[in-house]
C-alpha positions, 0 to 999 in steps of 0.5 A: 517271920513268915518263912516258907520254902519252895522246892522243886523236888531236885535231890540236890536241894535234900542233899544240899541242904536248900531250896528253889525259893525261900519267902521271908514275909513279902520277899521272895529269893528264888536260888540260883536256876539253871536251865535243868530240862525235865529227865536230865535232857540236854538244856537247849545249846544256845544262851538264848534258850537256856536263859528263857528255860531258867526264866521259866523255873523261876516263873513257877518258883514265884507263882507258887510263892504267890507272885509273878515275874512283875514282882522281881526286883533283882536279878543276878545273871550268871554266864559262862561268857561275857560274849553271851550278854547279848542273848542272855539280856534279850531274854531277860529283856522280854521277861521284863520289860515292864519290871525292870529289876536291878540287874547284875551280871557275871562271868562264871564256871557253871556246874555243869558243862553244858549250862551258858548261863543261870538265873538268881532273882529277888521278887517282893509281893504285893501287900 
C-alpha cells in the first residue's frame, strides 16, 4: 500500500517522530491538531476561535493530501472542559454540516495551557 507523510514543518514532528497527516491508500489520518498560530502567537482566547483554527490547519493537511473537509468520516474533539462543548460544536457544525462525520468528544489535559481544544480527523479520499 502506498503511504505518504504530510508535514507541517513543526520541529516537534521531527523530534517526536510523527507527521501532521499520513495518507495510506485512500485513507488520510490527521494527527491531533492544536490551535497553533504562526510565530507561536497566542491562540484565540475562546473555544470557538480555537476550534476554527484547528480546522484551518486540518483543512490544509487534507488539501495537501488531495481532499478536503467534505471527505472527513471521523472526528475526535479533545477539550479541557465539557462546558466548552457548545462553542466547539458550533465550529465543528459549520465545517462539517454536509459531511456529518462520526464524532467523539473527550475531556482531557492538553500540552499547552493556552489550548482549550485539539482536533483529530480521519478522511477517505474519492477513488
